[in-house]
DRENPATOR-294011 format. One record per residue (C-alpha): y, z, x; residue number from 1. Coordinates in steps of 0.001 Angstrom, whole numbers, plus 500000, padded with zeros to 6 digits. Layout:
# residues N
<<Y, Z, X>, NUM>
...
END
This chain:
# residues 491
<<843371, 346192, 277218>, 1>
<<840612, 344761, 279377>, 2>
<<840817, 341010, 278774>, 3>
<<837715, 340365, 280848>, 4>
<<835757, 341619, 277828>, 5>
<<834410, 339268, 275140>, 6>
<<832956, 341720, 272609>, 7>
<<831831, 339139, 270060>, 8>
<<830431, 336562, 272481>, 9>
<<828678, 339286, 274473>, 10>
<<827095, 340683, 271305>, 11>
<<825901, 337218, 270306>, 12>
<<824277, 336611, 273681>, 13>
<<822599, 340021, 273590>, 14>
<<821312, 339403, 270077>, 15>
<<819930, 335995, 271058>, 16>
<<818270, 337456, 274166>, 17>
<<816420, 339958, 271980>, 18>
<<814859, 336941, 270231>, 19>
<<814594, 338576, 266774>, 20>
<<812260, 337208, 264121>, 21>
<<814696, 335780, 261582>, 22>
<<814175, 335762, 257839>, 23>
<<817783, 334909, 257023>, 24>
<<819987, 331836, 257026>, 25>
<<820708, 329467, 258689>, 26>
<<817386, 327899, 257898>, 27>
<<817041, 326048, 261184>, 28>
<<815836, 329373, 262725>, 29>
<<817278, 329011, 266248>, 30>
<<816929, 325222, 266033>, 31>
<<813227, 325102, 265267>, 32>
<<813831, 323681, 261801>, 33>
<<816439, 321068, 262661>, 34>
<<816285, 317407, 263591>, 35>
<<814737, 317097, 267051>, 36>
<<817206, 314556, 268443>, 37>
<<820149, 316663, 267314>, 38>
<<818570, 319820, 268730>, 39>
<<817987, 318167, 272086>, 40>
<<821580, 316954, 272204>, 41>
<<823207, 320244, 271128>, 42>
<<820900, 322548, 273054>, 43>
<<818979, 325692, 272194>, 44>
<<821741, 328041, 273354>, 45>
<<824075, 326768, 270634>, 46>
<<821410, 327200, 267959>, 47>
<<820559, 330697, 269211>, 48>
<<824069, 331971, 268380>, 49>
<<824536, 329980, 265173>, 50>
<<824152, 333143, 263131>, 51>
<<825543, 334942, 260094>, 52>
<<827150, 338287, 259370>, 53>
<<824167, 340530, 259975>, 54>
<<824903, 344146, 260877>, 55>
<<824940, 343918, 264702>, 56>
<<827385, 341010, 264593>, 57>
<<830065, 342369, 262229>, 58>
<<831650, 340550, 259279>, 59>
<<834842, 338478, 259463>, 60>
<<835646, 339392, 255866>, 61>
<<835704, 343114, 256606>, 62>
<<835543, 343532, 260374>, 63>
<<834746, 346943, 261783>, 64>
<<832793, 346155, 264948>, 65>
<<832760, 343413, 267554>, 66>
<<834901, 341009, 265501>, 67>
<<837493, 343737, 265000>, 68>
<<837482, 344395, 268760>, 69>
<<837846, 340681, 269499>, 70>
<<840779, 340363, 267093>, 71>
<<842522, 343361, 268665>, 72>
<<842177, 341776, 272104>, 73>
<<843607, 338539, 270696>, 74>
<<846546, 340398, 269172>, 75>
<<847307, 341949, 272547>, 76>
<<847053, 338566, 274280>, 77>
<<849379, 336848, 271786>, 78>
<<851867, 339708, 271562>, 79>
<<851046, 340325, 267906>, 80>
<<850525, 343503, 265911>, 81>
<<847539, 341979, 264113>, 82>
<<845529, 338820, 264708>, 83>
<<843064, 337291, 262282>, 84>
<<840501, 334698, 263313>, 85>
<<840345, 331557, 261152>, 86>
<<837308, 329307, 260893>, 87>
<<839187, 327221, 258305>, 88>
<<841457, 325780, 260977>, 89>
<<845205, 326294, 261097>, 90>
<<845374, 324860, 257584>, 91>
<<843629, 327988, 256315>, 92>
<<845963, 330210, 258318>, 93>
<<849036, 328367, 256993>, 94>
<<847860, 328704, 253416>, 95>
<<847231, 332403, 254011>, 96>
<<850790, 332907, 255318>, 97>
<<852406, 331328, 252286>, 98>
<<850113, 332879, 249696>, 99>
<<850625, 336309, 251265>, 100>
<<854365, 336287, 250536>, 101>
<<854779, 333923, 247566>, 102>
<<853796, 334456, 243949>, 103>
<<854277, 332063, 241009>, 104>
<<857918, 331042, 240696>, 105>
<<858996, 332334, 244121>, 106>
<<861161, 330116, 246314>, 107>
<<860218, 329216, 249869>, 108>
<<862457, 327298, 252285>, 109>
<<860441, 324627, 254106>, 110>
<<861129, 321541, 256257>, 111>
<<860679, 318209, 254552>, 112>
<<858273, 317002, 257277>, 113>
<<855613, 319558, 256378>, 114>
<<851881, 319440, 256994>, 115>
<<849879, 318849, 253836>, 116>
<<848393, 322368, 254058>, 117>
<<851869, 323780, 253397>, 118>
<<852217, 321755, 250229>, 119>
<<848685, 322731, 249222>, 120>
<<849596, 326404, 249585>, 121>
<<852775, 325905, 247560>, 122>
<<850685, 324354, 244788>, 123>
<<848090, 327154, 244947>, 124>
<<850785, 329853, 244903>, 125>
<<852865, 328214, 242196>, 126>
<<855934, 328517, 244423>, 127>
<<859162, 326491, 244301>, 128>
<<859842, 324663, 247581>, 129>
<<863422, 324456, 248788>, 130>
<<863399, 321509, 251154>, 131>
<<865466, 321278, 254324>, 132>
<<865779, 317907, 256030>, 133>
<<864645, 317850, 259670>, 134>
<<866939, 316329, 262262>, 135>
<<866234, 312660, 262934>, 136>
<<866225, 311205, 266433>, 137>
<<867969, 307851, 266144>, 138>
<<866883, 306813, 269652>, 139>
<<863174, 307525, 269366>, 140>
<<862524, 307184, 265646>, 141>
<<860938, 310618, 265294>, 142>
<<861708, 313802, 263400>, 143>
<<862589, 317074, 265086>, 144>
<<862614, 320489, 263451>, 145>
<<865116, 322161, 261161>, 146>
<<868292, 323591, 262651>, 147>
<<869889, 326992, 262312>, 148>
<<872799, 325518, 260374>, 149>
<<870501, 323780, 257875>, 150>
<<868556, 327015, 257322>, 151>
<<871863, 328879, 256908>, 152>
<<872968, 326464, 254177>, 153>
<<869629, 326857, 252401>, 154>
<<869758, 330664, 252550>, 155>
<<873329, 330730, 251215>, 156>
<<872230, 328653, 248233>, 157>
<<868920, 330486, 247803>, 158>
<<869283, 334065, 249082>, 159>
<<866390, 335033, 246789>, 160>
<<863921, 332954, 248817>, 161>
<<860751, 334816, 249720>, 162>
<<860311, 333132, 253114>, 163>
<<861560, 330535, 255569>, 164>
<<858909, 328335, 257143>, 165>
<<859594, 326680, 260508>, 166>
<<857570, 324177, 262551>, 167>
<<857772, 325349, 266170>, 168>
<<857206, 323362, 268288>, 169>
<<856967, 320034, 266493>, 170>
<<854117, 317599, 267024>, 171>
<<856239, 315966, 269735>, 172>
<<856856, 319318, 271460>, 173>
<<860481, 319893, 270389>, 174>
<<861803, 323316, 269369>, 175>
<<865022, 324387, 267707>, 176>
<<866524, 327810, 268452>, 177>
<<863743, 329881, 266897>, 178>
<<865157, 333282, 267834>, 179>
<<868439, 332372, 266170>, 180>
<<866678, 331210, 262996>, 181>
<<864638, 334423, 262889>, 182>
<<867766, 336567, 263302>, 183>
<<869526, 334603, 260548>, 184>
<<866649, 334854, 258076>, 185>
<<866190, 338560, 258734>, 186>
<<869894, 339125, 258022>, 187>
<<869029, 337950, 254496>, 188>
<<865906, 340167, 254539>, 189>
<<863734, 337052, 254414>, 190>
<<860580, 336766, 256571>, 191>
<<859970, 333818, 258889>, 192>
<<856625, 332021, 258883>, 193>
<<855874, 329652, 261754>, 194>
<<853605, 326635, 261798>, 195>
<<852658, 327004, 265479>, 196>
<<849794, 324531, 265329>, 197>
<<850904, 322836, 268533>, 198>
<<852023, 325916, 270430>, 199>
<<849083, 328154, 271310>, 200>
<<849861, 327777, 275030>, 201>
<<853606, 328419, 274911>, 202>
<<853155, 332189, 274842>, 203>
<<851607, 332125, 278310>, 204>
<<854297, 330422, 280406>, 205>
<<858012, 331070, 280767>, 206>
<<858902, 327388, 281186>, 207>
<<857719, 326534, 277670>, 208>
<<859512, 327145, 274342>, 209>
<<859458, 330721, 273109>, 210>
<<856453, 331621, 271010>, 211>
<<856747, 332810, 267418>, 212>
<<855717, 336366, 268247>, 213>
<<858184, 336631, 271152>, 214>
<<860932, 335260, 268905>, 215>
<<860301, 338022, 266358>, 216>
<<858829, 335825, 263608>, 217>
<<856735, 337633, 261021>, 218>
<<853672, 335377, 260892>, 219>
<<852451, 332414, 262928>, 220>
<<849507, 330110, 262297>, 221>
<<848349, 328966, 265721>, 222>
<<845761, 326314, 266594>, 223>
<<843744, 327686, 269478>, 224>
<<841463, 324656, 269294>, 225>
<<844266, 322124, 269806>, 226>
<<845487, 323241, 273218>, 227>
<<843895, 326628, 273907>, 228>
<<840305, 325691, 274686>, 229>
<<838412, 326877, 271605>, 230>
<<836288, 324630, 269406>, 231>
<<837653, 322373, 266688>, 232>
<<838495, 324200, 263441>, 233>
<<839080, 327575, 265126>, 234>
<<842559, 329087, 264925>, 235>
<<844345, 332417, 264647>, 236>
<<846930, 333950, 262354>, 237>
<<849286, 336271, 264242>, 238>
<<851300, 338988, 262488>, 239>
<<854395, 340912, 263484>, 240>
<<854732, 343811, 261035>, 241>
<<857534, 345730, 262771>, 242>
<<860190, 344365, 260421>, 243>
<<858281, 345442, 257334>, 244>
<<858101, 342001, 255698>, 245>
<<854340, 341538, 256016>, 246>
<<851501, 343584, 254552>, 247>
<<848460, 343168, 256829>, 248>
<<846068, 344391, 254143>, 249>
<<847249, 341703, 251742>, 250>
<<846963, 339105, 254495>, 251>
<<843363, 340169, 255116>, 252>
<<842653, 339856, 251399>, 253>
<<844164, 336374, 251135>, 254>
<<842510, 334965, 254267>, 255>
<<839178, 336327, 253039>, 256>
<<839699, 334571, 249692>, 257>
<<840266, 331269, 251511>, 258>
<<837417, 331658, 254020>, 259>
<<833801, 330676, 253640>, 260>
<<831339, 333566, 253543>, 261>
<<829143, 331519, 255895>, 262>
<<831477, 331957, 258840>, 263>
<<830579, 330083, 262012>, 264>
<<829840, 332498, 264840>, 265>
<<830001, 329630, 267315>, 266>
<<833630, 329038, 266308>, 267>
<<834371, 332768, 266385>, 268>
<<832799, 333108, 269839>, 269>
<<834892, 330206, 271105>, 270>
<<838029, 332047, 269944>, 271>
<<836886, 335195, 271734>, 272>
<<836308, 333352, 275006>, 273>
<<839403, 331137, 274742>, 274>
<<841472, 334309, 274399>, 275>
<<839892, 335675, 277574>, 276>
<<840652, 332482, 279469>, 277>
<<844258, 332333, 278261>, 278>
<<844907, 336017, 278947>, 279>
<<843446, 335941, 282449>, 280>
<<844125, 332386, 283604>, 281>
<<846611, 330933, 281142>, 282>
<<849702, 331050, 283321>, 283>
<<848027, 329344, 286272>, 284>
<<846304, 326740, 284087>, 285>
<<849555, 325877, 282347>, 286>
<<851458, 325773, 285637>, 287>
<<849041, 323136, 286918>, 288>
<<849209, 321278, 283603>, 289>
<<853004, 321207, 283731>, 290>
<<852887, 319729, 287227>, 291>
<<850462, 317038, 286088>, 292>
<<852587, 316271, 283020>, 293>
<<855684, 315980, 285206>, 294>
<<853850, 313474, 287398>, 295>
<<852821, 311411, 284362>, 296>
<<856324, 311486, 282878>, 297>
<<857923, 310412, 286170>, 298>
<<855497, 307527, 286605>, 299>
<<855817, 306341, 282989>, 300>
<<859588, 306132, 283401>, 301>
<<859093, 303802, 286377>, 302>
<<857278, 301289, 284161>, 303>
<<859430, 298493, 282739>, 304>
<<859936, 298700, 278989>, 305>
<<858599, 302246, 278603>, 306>
<<860429, 305547, 278223>, 307>
<<859150, 309140, 278087>, 308>
<<861806, 311704, 277275>, 309>
<<862236, 314846, 279360>, 310>
<<864854, 317561, 279732>, 311>
<<867629, 315080, 279012>, 312>
<<866737, 315334, 275327>, 313>
<<867873, 318963, 275247>, 314>
<<871308, 320161, 274231>, 315>
<<871416, 319419, 270516>, 316>
<<870955, 321989, 267794>, 317>
<<867542, 320550, 266922>, 318>
<<866495, 320153, 270556>, 319>
<<866890, 323607, 272042>, 320>
<<863653, 323534, 274072>, 321>
<<860677, 321264, 274614>, 322>
<<857077, 321316, 275794>, 323>
<<856648, 318901, 278731>, 324>
<<852880, 318671, 278206>, 325>
<<853558, 316374, 275234>, 326>
<<853943, 312854, 276612>, 327>
<<855783, 310707, 274063>, 328>
<<855858, 307104, 275284>, 329>
<<858478, 304943, 273552>, 330>
<<857144, 301356, 273435>, 331>
<<859765, 299600, 271296>, 332>
<<861166, 297628, 274242>, 333>
<<857782, 295970, 274784>, 334>
<<858214, 294266, 271423>, 335>
<<855071, 295904, 270034>, 336>
<<854504, 298909, 267803>, 337>
<<852938, 302230, 268647>, 338>
<<850015, 301289, 266378>, 339>
<<849421, 298105, 268364>, 340>
<<849667, 300077, 271607>, 341>
<<847062, 302572, 270415>, 342>
<<844658, 299776, 269529>, 343>
<<845270, 297967, 272832>, 344>
<<844578, 301119, 274867>, 345>
<<841363, 301686, 272921>, 346>
<<840114, 298122, 273286>, 347>
<<841043, 297575, 276938>, 348>
<<840746, 301034, 278549>, 349>
<<838656, 303152, 276158>, 350>
<<841674, 305488, 275863>, 351>
<<842269, 307474, 272685>, 352>
<<845779, 308829, 272090>, 353>
<<846786, 311720, 269849>, 354>
<<849177, 309809, 267616>, 355>
<<850980, 306521, 267190>, 356>
<<853836, 305451, 264962>, 357>
<<856135, 302464, 264711>, 358>
<<857823, 303061, 268052>, 359>
<<855792, 305606, 270058>, 360>
<<852443, 306873, 271196>, 361>
<<851826, 310573, 271860>, 362>
<<849469, 311810, 274573>, 363>
<<848591, 315443, 275278>, 364>
<<848198, 316672, 278848>, 365>
<<846115, 319855, 278836>, 366>
<<844196, 322042, 281297>, 367>
<<841277, 319723, 280586>, 368>
<<843060, 316832, 282324>, 369>
<<842980, 315852, 285983>, 370>
<<844894, 313489, 288239>, 371>
<<842074, 310999, 287644>, 372>
<<842483, 310951, 283848>, 373>
<<846252, 310772, 284243>, 374>
<<845958, 307782, 286570>, 375>
<<843738, 305941, 284096>, 376>
<<846482, 306287, 281473>, 377>
<<849169, 305164, 283916>, 378>
<<847127, 302177, 285064>, 379>
<<846679, 301113, 281452>, 380>
<<850380, 301477, 280652>, 381>
<<851343, 299440, 283717>, 382>
<<849070, 296609, 282584>, 383>
<<850434, 296899, 279043>, 384>
<<853977, 296508, 280365>, 385>
<<853047, 293529, 282529>, 386>
<<851514, 291812, 279507>, 387>
<<854336, 292317, 277009>, 388>
<<857653, 293299, 278625>, 389>
<<858724, 289929, 279988>, 390>
<<857374, 288047, 276952>, 391>
<<858588, 289933, 273879>, 392>
<<861995, 291064, 272725>, 393>
<<862558, 294671, 271768>, 394>
<<861874, 295665, 268181>, 395>
<<864835, 296889, 266177>, 396>
<<864792, 300639, 265653>, 397>
<<865453, 301561, 262031>, 398>
<<865197, 305160, 260902>, 399>
<<866430, 305995, 257438>, 400>
<<865082, 308038, 254574>, 401>
<<866287, 308379, 250997>, 402>
<<867893, 311565, 249804>, 403>
<<865445, 314321, 248876>, 404>
<<864620, 313787, 245192>, 405>
<<865373, 316286, 242443>, 406>
<<862545, 318770, 241999>, 407>
<<862191, 319000, 238239>, 408>
<<858863, 320770, 237985>, 409>
<<857013, 323345, 240055>, 410>
<<854571, 321315, 242185>, 411>
<<851581, 323238, 240847>, 412>
<<852547, 322453, 237253>, 413>
<<853033, 318777, 238108>, 414>
<<849730, 318634, 239967>, 415>
<<847800, 320103, 237040>, 416>
<<849797, 318500, 234219>, 417>
<<848558, 315812, 231882>, 418>
<<849152, 312537, 233675>, 419>
<<849194, 308828, 233101>, 420>
<<849133, 305863, 235468>, 421>
<<852009, 303377, 235256>, 422>
<<853326, 300499, 237411>, 423>
<<855149, 301976, 240404>, 424>
<<858055, 299548, 240171>, 425>
<<858674, 300756, 236594>, 426>
<<858467, 304490, 237374>, 427>
<<862152, 305338, 237951>, 428>
<<863107, 308517, 236120>, 429>
<<859526, 309756, 235768>, 430>
<<858108, 312899, 237408>, 431>
<<855465, 312083, 239992>, 432>
<<852172, 313992, 240074>, 433>
<<850983, 312936, 243535>, 434>
<<852231, 312569, 247113>, 435>
<<853749, 309546, 248845>, 436>
<<854375, 309593, 252599>, 437>
<<855863, 306715, 254573>, 438>
<<855390, 306232, 258321>, 439>
<<857582, 306241, 260316>, 440>
<<858947, 308882, 260404>, 441>
<<856243, 310743, 258468>, 442>
<<858449, 312635, 256051>, 443>
<<857177, 312870, 252462>, 444>
<<859255, 310610, 250231>, 445>
<<857864, 311942, 246967>, 446>
<<855960, 315133, 246198>, 447>
<<854447, 316406, 242934>, 448>
<<857185, 317555, 240559>, 449>
<<859961, 315320, 241899>, 450>
<<861843, 312692, 239893>, 451>
<<861265, 309152, 241136>, 452>
<<864518, 307288, 241766>, 453>
<<865092, 303563, 242121>, 454>
<<866125, 304236, 245716>, 455>
<<862710, 305811, 246347>, 456>
<<860960, 302821, 244811>, 457>
<<862952, 300274, 246836>, 458>
<<862408, 302204, 250078>, 459>
<<858652, 302496, 249598>, 460>
<<858203, 298905, 248427>, 461>
<<860120, 297630, 251471>, 462>
<<857718, 299517, 253750>, 463>
<<854636, 298291, 251908>, 464>
<<855873, 294702, 252040>, 465>
<<856176, 294743, 255829>, 466>
<<852765, 296346, 256222>, 467>
<<853763, 299847, 257314>, 468>
<<851387, 302673, 256412>, 469>
<<852088, 304391, 253118>, 470>
<<849821, 307360, 252448>, 471>
<<849129, 309859, 249710>, 472>
<<848711, 308188, 246331>, 473>
<<845347, 307378, 244795>, 474>
<<846352, 303708, 244672>, 475>
<<846657, 302931, 248371>, 476>
<<848535, 299696, 247607>, 477>
<<851147, 301535, 245477>, 478>
<<850880, 299099, 242585>, 479>
<<850295, 302081, 240288>, 480>
<<851500, 305672, 240425>, 481>
<<850421, 308832, 238633>, 482>
<<853199, 310539, 236654>, 483>
<<853205, 313448, 234245>, 484>
<<853158, 312730, 230532>, 485>
<<855605, 315403, 229473>, 486>
<<856921, 318705, 230842>, 487>
<<859820, 321117, 230608>, 488>
<<862035, 321142, 233722>, 489>
<<862258, 324327, 235787>, 490>
<<866014, 324057, 236379>, 491>
END
């Protein structure tokens, strides 16, 4: 295929150049009807292609023209049999994956450290999650992915599962042996779905972890906007139908059900052009990015009190490969938290990081970075070290999570059940109807349908008492919790 072509973006520019008289939405009519300050800031070109699914521009819900051509080019670029554009972000693509293979009552094997969109899809589908604990890194205080052996144990106990979902790579850039997991799941005739939100670029360079499509996975939800150059909220869903586990027509139906009918052509055009850039220039861009990331990692590890892991982390079952463009800076030995580091960098250097937790900050190095931006980060980290390293003592690293609670009700039934609010400290033995996440390490402690144990209560209260972030419940202070009034257990 000719990857120089951008069928959708080209059609949009041609349509705008014709300057048609518009009697359709959006009502700003090429920007003329919008706020003047906003129009001046955004620019007339953006407004001229902010269009809807009129005949010359195809329809994302039933593509047969330029959108269909653009999706076929994307499929070729990503090594997929089919690719669907998502203007609902990777969350929409993830929900489509799960709802395409799961029906009410079906089991799906998922990591415990799942994105909330996965749990949302499980609730929408009425599926039964079978949770697998991710490997914990006792040196860094972060979670990795699930291992082949943990998936094997889950499949032996639940051979009737409808899918295995894997996060590859993780937020921190770590991958387990994806090919091995795919081969194992397929031996049970179970499809593999991949949350590839942080791996759009890995398909385009041999020194990065293997991509979902190359590994033979059946579906992958991939954030092009995160690291691939498209605009925020634009992603793709890649399909591999060779193994016969995925029905592309059903996938199209589900993604259409979850997608607005007012699809953004600016987002779609950014996917079309990002694909072109990745297909033509991706390898060279990533090669330069890897060199810059290696420079940053080397310099960070020269700074007293800081550590940024590299290839030395590899070798375990959960750490089969890693993406060097993810710069995880461990700050525990400065005697401050990752949260405090994030705030300090913002206040003193106008630097915004991707993520912070109790012990780390995470920075992304992308093709949009230069030696200049890298040096600003390094200069800030050197000053941070000089301020804190010789003054503070290292924080103690504690990473522990309670056992996964008993799932006594399908999450959808718990979510929609009659509920009551009771004191959290008196909730042991009740079935929770909301989510509770504790950071670090970011693994859900309680999800709708699970039985609250005293161990869960003690663990969460301990974290609240020391001021660590606890997220999910309606009562942010966790004095009260929502539980179901009465329900029949599913097991």
